[in-house]
Biopython code that builds the backbone (N, CA, C, O; Angstrom):
import numpy as np
from Bio.PDB.StructureBuilder import StructureBuilder

atoms = [
    (1, "UNK", "N", (12.608, 158.621, -92.110)),
    (1, "UNK", "CA", (12.277, 160.023, -92.198)),
    (1, "UNK", "C", (11.036, 160.274, -91.355)),
    (1, "UNK", "O", (9.986, 159.674, -91.584)),
    (2, "UNK", "N", (11.164, 161.156, -90.391)),
    (2, "UNK", "CA", (10.084, 161.356, -89.448)),
    (2, "UNK", "C", (9.282, 162.624, -89.693)),
    (2, "UNK", "O", (8.094, 162.662, -89.371)),
    (3, "UNK", "N", (9.894, 163.666, -90.253)),
    (3, "UNK", "CA", (9.234, 164.955, -90.347)),
    (3, "UNK", "C", (9.741, 165.694, -91.570)),
    (3, "UNK", "O", (10.914, 165.578, -91.924)),
    (4, "UNK", "N", (8.859, 166.460, -92.225)),
    (4, "UNK", "CA", (9.271, 167.282, -93.347)),
    (4, "UNK", "C", (9.696, 168.649, -92.816)),
    (4, "UNK", "O", (8.949, 169.286, -92.073)),
    (5, "UNK", "N", (10.877, 169.095, -93.189)),
    (5, "UNK", "CA", (11.378, 170.402, -92.779)),
    (5, "UNK", "C", (11.261, 171.372, -93.939)),
    (5, "UNK", "O", (11.280, 170.951, -95.096)),
    (6, "UNK", "N", (11.139, 172.678, -93.651)),
    (6, "UNK", "CA", (11.102, 173.661, -94.735)),
    (6, "UNK", "C", (12.441, 173.706, -95.475)),
    (6, "UNK", "O", (13.419, 173.105, -95.030)),
    (7, "UNK", "N", (12.481, 174.416, -96.598)),
    (7, "UNK", "CA", (13.714, 174.497, -97.387)),
    (7, "UNK", "C", (14.875, 175.050, -96.574)),
    (7, "UNK", "O", (15.989, 174.533, -96.658)),
    (8, "UNK", "N", (14.631, 176.096, -95.787)),
    (8, "UNK", "CA", (15.664, 176.689, -94.941)),
    (8, "UNK", "C", (15.141, 176.841, -93.521)),
    (8, "UNK", "O", (13.986, 177.208, -93.308)),
    (9, "UNK", "N", (15.999, 176.556, -92.560)),
    (9, "UNK", "CA", (15.657, 176.658, -91.144)),
    (9, "UNK", "C", (16.580, 177.701, -90.529)),
    (9, "UNK", "O", (17.799, 177.602, -90.665)),
    (10, "UNK", "N", (16.014, 178.701, -89.853)),
    (10, "UNK", "CA", (16.885, 179.706, -89.242)),
    (10, "UNK", "C", (17.610, 179.120, -88.040)),
    (10, "UNK", "O", (17.240, 178.059, -87.537)),
    (11, "UNK", "N", (18.633, 179.810, -87.589)),
    (11, "UNK", "CA", (19.482, 179.255, -86.530)),
    (11, "UNK", "C", (18.736, 179.076, -85.209)),
    (11, "UNK", "O", (19.046, 178.169, -84.438)),
    (12, "UNK", "N", (17.757, 179.936, -84.949)),
    (12, "UNK", "CA", (16.976, 179.786, -83.721)),
    (12, "UNK", "C", (16.198, 178.488, -83.713)),
    (12, "UNK", "O", (16.210, 177.756, -82.723)),
    (13, "UNK", "N", (15.522, 178.200, -84.809)),
    (13, "UNK", "CA", (14.761, 176.958, -84.911)),
    (13, "UNK", "C", (15.700, 175.756, -84.903)),
    (13, "UNK", "O", (15.385, 174.725, -84.309)),
    (14, "UNK", "N", (16.855, 175.885, -85.563)),
    (14, "UNK", "CA", (17.831, 174.786, -85.581)),
    (14, "UNK", "C", (18.334, 174.497, -84.168)),
    (14, "UNK", "O", (18.483, 173.336, -83.789)),
    (15, "UNK", "N", (18.593, 175.544, -83.391)),
    (15, "UNK", "CA", (19.034, 175.345, -82.004)),
    (15, "UNK", "C", (17.966, 174.607, -81.202)),
    (15, "UNK", "O", (18.280, 173.707, -80.423)),
    (16, "UNK", "N", (16.719, 174.986, -81.391)),
    (16, "UNK", "CA", (15.631, 174.324, -80.681)),
    (16, "UNK", "C", (15.526, 172.857, -81.080)),
    (16, "UNK", "O", (15.332, 171.992, -80.226)),
    (17, "UNK", "N", (15.653, 172.575, -82.375)),
    (17, "UNK", "CA", (15.544, 171.189, -82.846)),
    (17, "UNK", "C", (16.704, 170.326, -82.356)),
    (17, "UNK", "O", (16.499, 169.175, -81.968)),
    (18, "UNK", "N", (17.916, 170.870, -82.369)),
    (18, "UNK", "CA", (19.099, 170.075, -82.023)),
    (18, "UNK", "C", (19.348, 170.035, -80.512)),
    (18, "UNK", "O", (19.585, 168.970, -79.943)),
    (19, "UNK", "N", (19.291, 171.205, -79.871)),
    (19, "UNK", "CA", (19.683, 171.301, -78.461)),
    (19, "UNK", "C", (18.521, 171.462, -77.489)),
    (19, "UNK", "O", (18.692, 171.266, -76.286)),
    (20, "UNK", "N", (17.342, 171.814, -77.994)),
    (20, "UNK", "CA", (16.184, 171.949, -77.122)),
    (20, "UNK", "C", (15.881, 173.361, -76.670)),
    (20, "UNK", "O", (14.830, 173.598, -76.074)),
    (21, "UNK", "N", (16.782, 174.324, -76.937)),
    (21, "UNK", "CA", (16.521, 175.714, -76.552)),
    (21, "UNK", "C", (17.391, 176.662, -77.364)),
    (21, "UNK", "O", (18.375, 176.255, -77.982)),
    (22, "UNK", "N", (17.006, 177.936, -77.348)),
    (22, "UNK", "CA", (17.717, 178.963, -78.108)),
    (22, "UNK", "C", (18.576, 179.825, -77.181)),
    (22, "UNK", "O", (18.389, 181.041, -77.134)),
    (23, "UNK", "N", (19.486, 179.237, -76.465)),
    (23, "UNK", "CA", (20.373, 180.030, -75.623)),
    (23, "UNK", "C", (21.577, 180.487, -76.439)),
    (23, "UNK", "O", (21.881, 179.912, -77.484)),
    (24, "UNK", "N", (22.251, 181.512, -75.962)),
    (24, "UNK", "CA", (23.442, 182.028, -76.643)),
    (24, "UNK", "C", (24.487, 180.922, -76.803)),
    (24, "UNK", "O", (25.132, 180.815, -77.846)),
    (25, "UNK", "N", (24.647, 180.111, -75.772)),
    (25, "UNK", "CA", (25.604, 179.001, -75.821)),
    (25, "UNK", "C", (25.264, 178.039, -76.963)),
    (25, "UNK", "O", (26.162, 177.561, -77.655)),
    (26, "UNK", "N", (23.990, 177.758, -77.160)),
    (26, "UNK", "CA", (23.573, 176.842, -78.217)),
    (26, "UNK", "C", (23.788, 177.438, -79.606)),
    (26, "UNK", "O", (24.111, 176.714, -80.547)),
    (27, "UNK", "N", (23.609, 178.756, -79.739)),
    (27, "UNK", "CA", (23.920, 179.399, -81.021)),
    (27, "UNK", "C", (25.402, 179.202, -81.347)),
    (27, "UNK", "O", (25.744, 178.832, -82.470)),
    (28, "UNK", "N", (26.278, 179.447, -80.373)),
    (28, "UNK", "CA", (27.714, 179.264, -80.601)),
    (28, "UNK", "C", (28.044, 177.811, -80.928)),
    (28, "UNK", "O", (28.880, 177.539, -81.789)),
    (29, "UNK", "N", (27.391, 176.884, -80.245)),
    (29, "UNK", "CA", (27.605, 175.456, -80.544)),
    (29, "UNK", "C", (27.201, 175.145, -81.977)),
    (29, "UNK", "O", (27.900, 174.408, -82.672)),
    (30, "UNK", "N", (26.074, 175.702, -82.430)),
    (30, "UNK", "CA", (25.614, 175.477, -83.798)),
    (30, "UNK", "C", (26.599, 176.057, -84.805)),
    (30, "UNK", "O", (26.925, 175.406, -85.798)),
    (31, "UNK", "N", (27.083, 177.290, -84.557)),
    (31, "UNK", "CA", (28.053, 177.900, -85.472)),
    (31, "UNK", "C", (29.338, 177.077, -85.538)),
    (31, "UNK", "O", (29.940, 176.956, -86.605)),
    (32, "UNK", "N", (29.761, 176.516, -84.414)),
    (32, "UNK", "CA", (30.941, 175.643, -84.409)),
    (32, "UNK", "C", (30.687, 174.380, -85.217)),
    (32, "UNK", "O", (31.576, 173.909, -85.926)),
    (33, "UNK", "N", (29.490, 173.831, -85.118)),
    (33, "UNK", "CA", (29.143, 172.640, -85.910)),
    (33, "UNK", "C", (29.185, 172.954, -87.404)),
    (33, "UNK", "O", (29.620, 172.124, -88.202)),
    (34, "UNK", "N", (28.736, 174.148, -87.783)),
    (34, "UNK", "CA", (28.794, 174.565, -89.185)),
    (34, "UNK", "C", (30.251, 174.710, -89.616)),
    (34, "UNK", "O", (30.621, 174.251, -90.696)),
    (35, "UNK", "N", (31.089, 175.345, -88.780)),
    (35, "UNK", "CA", (32.517, 175.501, -89.095)),
    (35, "UNK", "C", (33.208, 174.159, -89.279)),
    (35, "UNK", "O", (34.050, 174.006, -90.163)),
    (36, "UNK", "N", (32.850, 173.177, -88.437)),
    (36, "UNK", "CA", (33.468, 171.847, -88.524)),
    (36, "UNK", "C", (32.816, 170.966, -89.585)),
    (36, "UNK", "O", (33.206, 169.814, -89.779)),
    (37, "UNK", "N", (31.812, 171.531, -90.273)),
    (37, "UNK", "CA", (31.077, 170.839, -91.335)),
    (37, "UNK", "C", (30.357, 169.590, -90.840)),
    (37, "UNK", "O", (30.200, 168.619, -91.580)),
    (38, "UNK", "N", (29.918, 169.623, -89.574)),
    (38, "UNK", "CA", (29.095, 168.546, -89.030)),
    (38, "UNK", "C", (27.661, 168.676, -89.534)),
    (38, "UNK", "O", (26.932, 167.688, -89.621)),
    (39, "UNK", "N", (27.268, 169.894, -89.863)),
    (39, "UNK", "CA", (25.964, 170.169, -90.456)),
    (39, "UNK", "C", (26.167, 171.287, -91.467)),
    (39, "UNK", "O", (26.969, 172.195, -91.250)),
    (40, "UNK", "N", (25.434, 171.215, -92.575)),
    (40, "UNK", "CA", (25.580, 172.223, -93.625)),
    (40, "UNK", "C", (24.908, 173.525, -93.202)),
    (40, "UNK", "O", (23.856, 173.516, -92.564)),
    (41, "UNK", "N", (25.522, 174.626, -93.561)),
    (41, "UNK", "CA", (24.953, 175.935, -93.293)),
    (41, "UNK", "C", (25.102, 176.829, -94.510)),
    (41, "UNK", "O", (26.062, 176.708, -95.271)),
    (42, "UNK", "N", (24.148, 177.725, -94.684)),
    (42, "UNK", "CA", (24.157, 178.663, -95.795)),
    (42, "UNK", "C", (23.970, 180.056, -95.236)),
    (42, "UNK", "O", (23.031, 180.304, -94.480)),
    (43, "UNK", "N", (24.861, 180.970, -95.604)),
    (43, "UNK", "CA", (24.748, 182.340, -95.134)),
    (43, "UNK", "C", (24.070, 183.177, -96.214)),
    (43, "UNK", "O", (24.532, 183.234, -97.354)),
    (44, "UNK", "N", (22.975, 183.823, -95.840)),
    (44, "UNK", "CA", (22.207, 184.659, -96.759)),
    (44, "UNK", "C", (22.010, 186.023, -96.099)),
    (44, "UNK", "O", (21.362, 186.134, -95.058)),
    (45, "UNK", "N", (22.570, 187.044, -96.710)),
    (45, "UNK", "CA", (22.393, 188.398, -96.186)),
    (45, "UNK", "C", (22.873, 188.584, -94.769)),
    (45, "UNK", "O", (22.261, 189.333, -94.007)),
    (46, "UNK", "N", (23.948, 187.926, -94.394)),
    (46, "UNK", "CA", (24.498, 188.067, -93.056)),
    (46, "UNK", "C", (23.882, 187.150, -92.011)),
    (46, "UNK", "O", (24.305, 187.169, -90.855)),
    (47, "UNK", "N", (22.897, 186.350, -92.390)),
    (47, "UNK", "CA", (22.257, 185.411, -91.457)),
    (47, "UNK", "C", (22.516, 183.988, -91.913)),
    (47, "UNK", "O", (22.565, 183.703, -93.109)),
    (48, "UNK", "N", (22.682, 183.091, -90.934)),
    (48, "UNK", "CA", (22.910, 181.680, -91.232)),
    (48, "UNK", "C", (21.588, 180.927, -91.247)),
    (48, "UNK", "O", (20.691, 181.193, -90.447)),
    (49, "UNK", "N", (21.489, 179.981, -92.176)),
    (49, "UNK", "CA", (20.346, 179.083, -92.275)),
    (49, "UNK", "C", (20.862, 177.667, -92.482)),
    (49, "UNK", "O", (21.949, 177.456, -93.020)),
    (50, "UNK", "N", (20.061, 176.705, -92.046)),
    (50, "UNK", "CA", (20.373, 175.295, -92.251)),
    (50, "UNK", "C", (19.395, 174.772, -93.297)),
    (50, "UNK", "O", (18.183, 174.890, -93.115)),
    (51, "UNK", "N", (19.897, 174.196, -94.393)),
    (51, "UNK", "CA", (18.971, 173.606, -95.363)),
    (51, "UNK", "C", (18.145, 172.491, -94.715)),
    (51, "UNK", "O", (18.654, 171.722, -93.899)),
    (52, "UNK", "N", (16.882, 172.416, -95.086)),
    (52, "UNK", "CA", (15.983, 171.417, -94.496)),
    (52, "UNK", "C", (16.483, 169.995, -94.687)),
    (52, "UNK", "O", (16.356, 169.168, -93.784)),
    (53, "UNK", "N", (17.051, 169.700, -95.851)),
    (53, "UNK", "CA", (17.569, 168.351, -96.100)),
    (53, "UNK", "C", (18.757, 168.037, -95.200)),
    (53, "UNK", "O", (18.912, 166.902, -94.749)),
    (54, "UNK", "N", (19.601, 169.039, -94.935)),
    (54, "UNK", "CA", (20.740, 168.831, -94.044)),
    (54, "UNK", "C", (20.263, 168.570, -92.619)),
    (54, "UNK", "O", (20.826, 167.731, -91.915)),
    (55, "UNK", "N", (19.217, 169.294, -92.192)),
    (55, "UNK", "CA", (18.673, 169.080, -90.849)),
    (55, "UNK", "C", (18.069, 167.686, -90.752)),
    (55, "UNK", "O", (18.266, 166.993, -89.755)),
    (56, "UNK", "N", (17.336, 167.272, -91.782)),
    (56, "UNK", "CA", (16.737, 165.936, -91.788)),
    (56, "UNK", "C", (17.807, 164.862, -91.682)),
    (56, "UNK", "O", (17.668, 163.916, -90.907)),
    (57, "UNK", "N", (18.882, 165.008, -92.463)),
    (57, "UNK", "CA", (19.981, 164.031, -92.420)),
    (57, "UNK", "C", (20.626, 164.004, -91.041)),
    (57, "UNK", "O", (20.906, 162.931, -90.506)),
    (58, "UNK", "N", (20.866, 165.189, -90.457)),
    (58, "UNK", "CA", (21.484, 165.270, -89.133)),
    (58, "UNK", "C", (20.610, 164.591, -88.083)),
    (58, "UNK", "O", (21.110, 163.809, -87.274)),
    (59, "UNK", "N", (19.320, 164.878, -88.088)),
    (59, "UNK", "CA", (18.389, 164.285, -87.112)),
    (59, "UNK", "C", (18.313, 162.772, -87.321)),
    (59, "UNK", "O", (18.323, 162.014, -86.351)),
    (60, "UNK", "N", (18.237, 162.329, -88.580)),
    (60, "UNK", "CA", (18.184, 160.891, -88.862)),
    (60, "UNK", "C", (19.457, 160.181, -88.405)),
    (60, "UNK", "O", (19.392, 159.073, -87.874)),
    (61, "UNK", "N", (20.625, 160.823, -88.611)),
    (61, "UNK", "CA", (21.891, 160.234, -88.178)),
    (61, "UNK", "C", (21.951, 160.098, -86.662)),
    (61, "UNK", "O", (22.452, 159.102, -86.141)),
    (62, "UNK", "N", (21.441, 161.098, -85.964)),
    (62, "UNK", "CA", (21.411, 161.023, -84.487)),
    (62, "UNK", "C", (20.490, 159.904, -84.040)),
    (62, "UNK", "O", (20.816, 159.168, -83.109)),
    (63, "UNK", "N", (19.347, 159.767, -84.690)),
    (63, "UNK", "CA", (18.372, 158.729, -84.321)),
    (63, "UNK", "C", (18.938, 157.327, -84.558)),
    (63, "UNK", "O", (18.595, 156.391, -83.837)),
    (64, "UNK", "N", (19.809, 157.178, -85.573)),
    (64, "UNK", "CA", (20.373, 155.872, -85.877)),
    (64, "UNK", "C", (21.443, 155.439, -84.882)),
    (64, "UNK", "O", (21.724, 154.247, -84.760)),
    (65, "UNK", "N", (22.049, 156.398, -84.165)),
    (65, "UNK", "CA", (23.120, 156.062, -83.206)),
    (65, "UNK", "C", (22.614, 155.437, -81.956)),
    (65, "UNK", "O", (23.401, 155.106, -81.069)),
]
sb = StructureBuilder()
sb.init_structure("model")
sb.init_model(0)
sb.init_chain("A")
sb.init_seg("    ")
for serial, (resi, resn, name, xyz) in enumerate(atoms, 1):
    if name == "N":
        sb.init_residue(resn, " ", resi, " ")
    sb.init_atom(name, np.array(xyz, "f"), 0.0, 1.0, " ", f" {name:<3s}", serial, name[0])
structure = sb.get_structure()
């Protein structure tokens, strides 16, 4: 475990953490990852968020590969 993440991470921050930038293409890639259940997502009031624990697990899994 390298970093503590907040309880919820908005999609912009998630795109930056996973892909390195917040481009429209990266938002679509993130939404596809949520649809395929590669990373957990929670929709609150019409906006998507990534739980901090799910982001930590995803980042740790990438680091282990």
